[in-house]
C-alpha positions as CSV (number, residue, x, y, z in Angstrom):
1,M,-2.2,-10.1,2.6
2,I,0.0,-6.5,4.4
3,D,-2.2,-3.8,6.3
4,Q,-2.4,-0.5,4.3
5,I,-2.8,3.0,6.7
6,A,-4.4,5.3,5.7
7,V,-4.9,8.9,6.8
8,V,-6.6,11.7,5.7
9,V,-4.4,14.7,5.8
10,K,-5.4,18.7,5.3
11,N,-3.8,19.9,2.3
12,R,-1.7,22.5,3.8
13,P,2.3,22.9,4.3
14,G,3.1,21.0,6.9
15,S,0.3,18.5,7.0
16,L,2.5,15.0,6.1
17,R,5.6,16.9,7.7
18,R,3.0,16.0,10.8
19,I,2.7,12.4,10.0
20,T,6.3,11.6,9.5
21,R,7.4,13.4,12.6
22,L,5.3,11.4,14.2
23,L,6.6,8.0,13.0
24,A,10.2,9.1,13.1
25,E,9.1,9.9,16.6
26,E,8.2,6.6,17.4
27,D,11.2,4.8,15.4
28,I,8.2,3.1,12.5
29,N,9.6,3.0,9.9
30,C,7.5,3.5,6.2
31,L,8.3,1.7,3.6
32,C,5.7,2.2,1.3
33,I,3.5,5.8,0.5
34,S,1.4,6.8,-2.3
35,T,-0.7,10.5,-1.9
36,Y,-3.5,11.0,-3.6
37,D,-5.1,14.7,-3.4
38,A,-8.2,17.0,-3.7
39,P,-8.4,20.7,-3.2
40,D,-8.8,20.4,0.6
41,F,-7.9,16.9,1.8
42,G,-5.6,14.4,0.3
43,I,-5.2,10.5,1.4
44,L,-2.0,9.0,2.6
45,R,-2.0,5.4,1.9
46,M,1.2,3.2,3.5
47,I,2.7,0.3,3.8
48,V,4.8,1.1,7.5
49,D,6.6,-1.9,9.1
50,D,4.4,-2.2,12.9
51,P,1.0,-1.0,11.5
52,D,-1.1,-1.4,14.8
53,K,1.3,0.9,15.9
54,C,1.3,3.2,13.5
55,Y,-2.8,3.1,13.2
56,K,-3.1,3.3,17.8
57,L,-0.5,6.7,17.5
58,L,-1.8,9.0,14.5
59,E,-5.7,7.8,16.1
60,D,-4.3,9.2,19.5
61,H,-3.2,12.2,18.1
62,G,-6.6,13.0,15.9
63,E,-6.2,11.9,12.8
64,L,-8.9,10.2,10.8
65,V,-7.2,6.9,10.0
66,M,-8.3,3.5,8.7
67,K,-6.7,-0.2,8.3
68,D,-7.5,-2.3,5.4
69,R,-5.6,-5.3,4.0
70,V,-4.0,-5.2,0.5
71,I,-2.2,-7.6,-1.7
72,A,1.4,-7.3,-2.5
73,V,3.5,-8.7,-5.3
74,P,6.3,-8.4,-6.2
75,M,7.2,-8.5,-10.3
76,E,10.1,-7.7,-13.0
77,D,10.8,-4.2,-12.9
78,Q,10.2,-4.9,-16.5
79,A,7.7,-3.1,-19.5
80,G,4.5,-5.3,-19.2
81,A,5.6,-6.6,-16.0
82,M,2.3,-4.9,-14.4
83,D,-0.2,-5.6,-17.4
84,G,-0.1,-9.8,-17.2
85,I,-0.7,-9.3,-12.8
86,L,-3.4,-6.7,-14.1
87,E,-4.8,-9.4,-17.0
88,T,-5.2,-11.8,-14.6
89,V,-7.3,-9.4,-12.0
90,E,-9.3,-8.2,-15.1
91,E,-9.8,-11.7,-17.0
92,A,-11.8,-12.6,-13.0
93,N,-13.5,-9.8,-13.0
94,I,-12.0,-8.2,-9.4
95,N,-11.9,-4.3,-9.3
96,I,-8.8,-2.8,-8.1
97,D,-9.9,0.3,-5.5
98,C,-6.7,1.9,-5.1
99,M,-3.5,0.9,-6.5
100,Y,0.5,1.8,-6.0
101,S,3.8,0.3,-6.8
102,Y,7.9,0.6,-5.9
103,S,11.0,-0.6,-7.5
104,S,14.3,-0.8,-6.8
105,S,16.4,-0.1,-10.1
106,R,19.6,-2.0,-7.8
107,S,17.3,-5.2,-7.3
108,R,15.9,-5.0,-11.0
109,S,12.2,-5.4,-9.2
110,A,9.3,-4.0,-8.3
111,V,6.1,-4.4,-6.4
112,L,2.4,-3.7,-7.3
113,I,0.4,-2.9,-4.2
114,F,-3.5,-2.6,-4.5
115,R,-6.3,-2.9,-2.2
116,A,-9.3,-5.2,-4.4
117,E,-12.9,-6.3,-3.3
118,D,-12.4,-9.9,-1.8
119,I,-8.8,-10.0,-0.5
120,E,-8.8,-13.9,-0.5
121,E,-10.4,-14.2,-3.9
122,T,-8.2,-12.4,-5.5
123,E,-4.7,-13.8,-4.0
124,S,-6.4,-17.2,-4.9
125,V,-7.0,-15.8,-8.6
126,L,-2.8,-14.6,-8.2
127,A,-1.7,-18.0,-7.0
128,K,-3.4,-20.4,-9.5
129,K,-1.4,-17.9,-12.5
130,G,2.1,-18.4,-10.7
131,Y,1.9,-15.0,-8.9
132,E,4.0,-14.9,-5.4
133,V,1.6,-12.7,-2.2
134,I,4.2,-11.4,-0.1
135,R,2.0,-11.5,3.2
136,D,4.4,-10.0,5.6
137,V,6.1,-6.3,5.1
138,R,8.8,-8.0,6.1
139,G,9.0,-9.4,2.4
140,L,9.1,-6.3,0.9
């Protein structure tokens, strides 16, 4: 499992840039990013190369920031790969709270990232079905 940083961001011009500028100034690399928006705010979820440093930086700058554990599962970049992972999770009656993915057309690979109710149980279920779980951001 790896750490995900989530930040509540006001839904107005420049809000996302404020976050990316802070990361750039402190040499924190954002490896994967996802946003969810509502009328007044958005939730920015990201995987960074130094989650502890990122959390402290954003908190010190007055951002509402959370850090939690997520599961990252490599998969083939092809139709049906994500469905197989989700089928395994569904069969174990595990709920997924949030999910996003990224892919590399160069390597024809992708990674599915999600947060589930019980991280350890979910990792165990996936391992029993032969899925790899990335445990460190350097593996992304």
